[in-house]
C-alpha positions in Angstrom: -3.1 115.8 -26.6 -6.4 117.7 -26.2 -7.3 115.8 -23.0 -3.8 116.6 -21.5 -4.3 120.3 -22.2 -7.7 120.3 -20.6 -6.3 118.5 -17.5 -3.4 120.9 -17.3 -5.8 123.9 -17.4 -8.1 122.4 -14.8 -5.1 121.9 -12.5 -4.4 125.6 -12.7 -8.0 126.6 -11.9 -7.5 127.0 -8.1 -4.5 129.3 -8.8 -6.5 131.3 -11.3 -9.3 131.7 -8.7 -6.9 132.8 -6.1 -5.4 135.6 -8.2 -8.8 136.6 -9.5 -10.1 137.0 -5.9 -7.0 139.0 -4.9 -7.6 141.3 -7.9 -11.2 141.8 -6.9 -10.2 142.6 -3.3 -7.7 145.1 -4.4 -10.3 146.8 -6.6 -12.7 146.9 -3.6 -10.1 148.3 -1.2 -9.4 151.1 -3.6 -13.0 152.4 -3.4 -13.9 155.3 -1.0 -15.1 154.4 2.5 -14.0 150.8 2.1 -11.7 149.0 4.6 -11.2 145.3 4.2 -8.5 143.7 6.3 -5.9 141.6 4.6 -6.8 138.6 6.7 -10.3 138.5 5.3 -11.1 135.2 3.5 -13.7 135.2 0.7 -14.4 131.7 -0.6 -15.0 130.3 -4.1 -18.0 131.8 -5.9 -18.5 134.3 -3.2 -18.7 138.1 -3.9 -18.9 141.5 -2.5 -20.8 144.0 -4.6 -21.0 147.7 -4.0 -23.6 149.7 -6.0 -22.9 153.4 -6.0 -20.9 155.1 -3.2 -21.4 153.3 0.2 -21.3 155.2 3.5 -18.9 152.6 4.9 -17.9 149.0 4.2 -15.6 147.7 7.0 -14.5 144.1 7.4 -12.1 143.4 10.2 -9.4 140.8 10.7 -10.0 137.1 10.6 -13.4 137.3 9.0 -14.2 134.3 6.8 -17.0 133.8 4.2 -17.0 130.3 2.7 -18.4 129.3 -0.7 -21.3 131.0 -2.5 -21.7 133.9 0.0 -23.0 137.2 -1.2 -22.5 140.7 0.3 -24.4 143.6 -1.3 -24.0 147.2 -0.2 -26.2 149.7 -2.0 -25.6 153.4 -1.8 -25.7 154.9 0.8 -25.5 151.7 2.8 -23.2 151.0 5.8 -21.9 147.4 6.5 -19.6 146.8 9.5 -18.3 143.3 10.3 -16.1 143.1 13.3 -13.2 140.6 13.8 -13.4 136.8 13.9 -16.8 136.6 12.3 -17.6 133.4 10.3 -20.1 132.9 7.5 -20.7 129.4 6.3 -21.7 128.5 2.7 -24.6 130.3 1.0 -25.0 133.3 3.4 -26.4 136.5 2.1 -26.1 140.0 3.5 -28.1 142.8 1.8 -27.4 146.3 3.0 -29.2 149.4 1.8 -29.2 151.1 5.2 -27.1 149.9 8.1 -25.9 146.5 9.2 -23.5 145.8 12.1 -22.2 142.4 13.1 -20.2 142.0 16.4 -17.0 140.1 16.8 -16.8 136.3 17.3 -20.3 135.8 15.7 -20.9 132.7 13.6 -23.4 132.1 10.9 -24.6 128.6 9.7 -25.3 127.8 6.1 -27.9 129.8 4.2 -28.4 132.7 6.6 -30.0 135.8 5.1 -29.8 139.3 6.5 -32.0 142.2 5.1 -32.0 145.8 6.5 -34.9 146.7 4.2 -38.1 145.5 2.7 -40.3 146.4 -0.3 -42.6 149.3 0.3 -46.3 148.4 0.0 -49.6 150.1 0.5 -53.3 149.6 0.1 -55.3 151.5 -2.4 -58.7 153.1 -1.6 -60.3 150.0 -3.1 -58.4 147.7 -0.7 -56.0 146.4 -3.3 -52.4 145.7 -2.1 -49.7 147.5 -4.2 -46.1 146.4 -3.9 -43.5 148.9 -5.2 -40.7 147.1 -6.9 -38.2 150.0 -6.8 -39.1 151.5 -3.4 -37.9 150.1 -0.1 -38.4 150.8 3.6 -34.8 151.0 4.8 -33.7 150.7 8.4 -31.0 148.7 10.2 -29.9 145.4 11.7 -27.5 145.0 14.6 -26.1 141.7 15.7 -24.1 141.6 18.9 -20.9 139.8 19.9 -20.5 136.0 20.4 -23.7 135.1 18.7 -24.5 131.8 16.8 -27.1 132.1 14.0 -28.2 128.7 12.9 -28.6 127.5 9.3 -31.2 129.0 7.1 -32.2 131.7 9.6 -33.5 135.0 8.1 -33.0 138.3 9.9 -35.2 141.2 8.8 -34.9 144.9 9.2 -35.5 146.9 12.4 -33.9 144.0 14.4 -31.3 144.3 17.2 -29.8 141.0 18.5 -27.9 141.3 21.8 -24.6 139.7 22.7 -24.3 136.0 23.4 -27.5 135.0 21.5 -28.2 131.6 19.9 -30.8 131.6 17.1 -31.9 128.1 16.0 -32.0 126.9 12.4 -34.8 128.1 10.2 -35.9 130.9 12.5 -37.4 134.1 11.0 -36.2 137.0 13.2 -38.5 140.0 12.8 -38.3 141.3 16.4 -35.3 142.3 18.5 -33.7 139.7 20.7 -32.2 140.5 24.1 -28.7 139.5 25.1 -28.1 136.1 26.6 -31.1 134.5 24.8 -31.9 131.4 22.8 -34.5 131.5 20.0 -36.0 128.2 19.0 -37.8 127.6 15.7 -40.7 125.5 16.9 -42.5 128.4 18.4 -40.1 131.2 17.5 -39.9 131.4 21.3 -37.3 133.6 23.0 -35.8 132.1 26.1 -33.7 134.4 28.2 -30.7 132.6 29.8 -30.8 133.1 33.6 -27.2 132.3 34.3 
């Protein structure tokens, strides 16, 4: 009897998850400056978290984020994701300043995007001091029709042009011009000469 009850409850879990996600989306859409299209798909164990009052959170139609994706918008952050963007499993977007992602861009598994970093300084004695609660905040802009390979990390003060391919495991800390390919081996930027 107990086993049958457990099996019955487990069979209802996907339905429970579906209604839970719908409830969370409704709560997010009710917040000021938030526009999330009805055709946005947020996978299992994925979340959108807004701390404080964001400047803007806009997610357009046909955006998909698969399992274990995390989107954080911290006041007064601005996150804009245009239509037909795809996030594979385990992607993370951390917005304290401004992040924009152009339409038809795809992200492989485990991609991380940060528009900020910890503030740090050297003391008179030459000691490095990292401030845990202070950040240098800026922006990240990713163009249209880009492919960002698995486990790439995109840091603040970066602009990636349209039609860019970034290889797996690349650390992007400088802007990348449109129609370019970035390879991990040398973090080399190759401009497509079509």
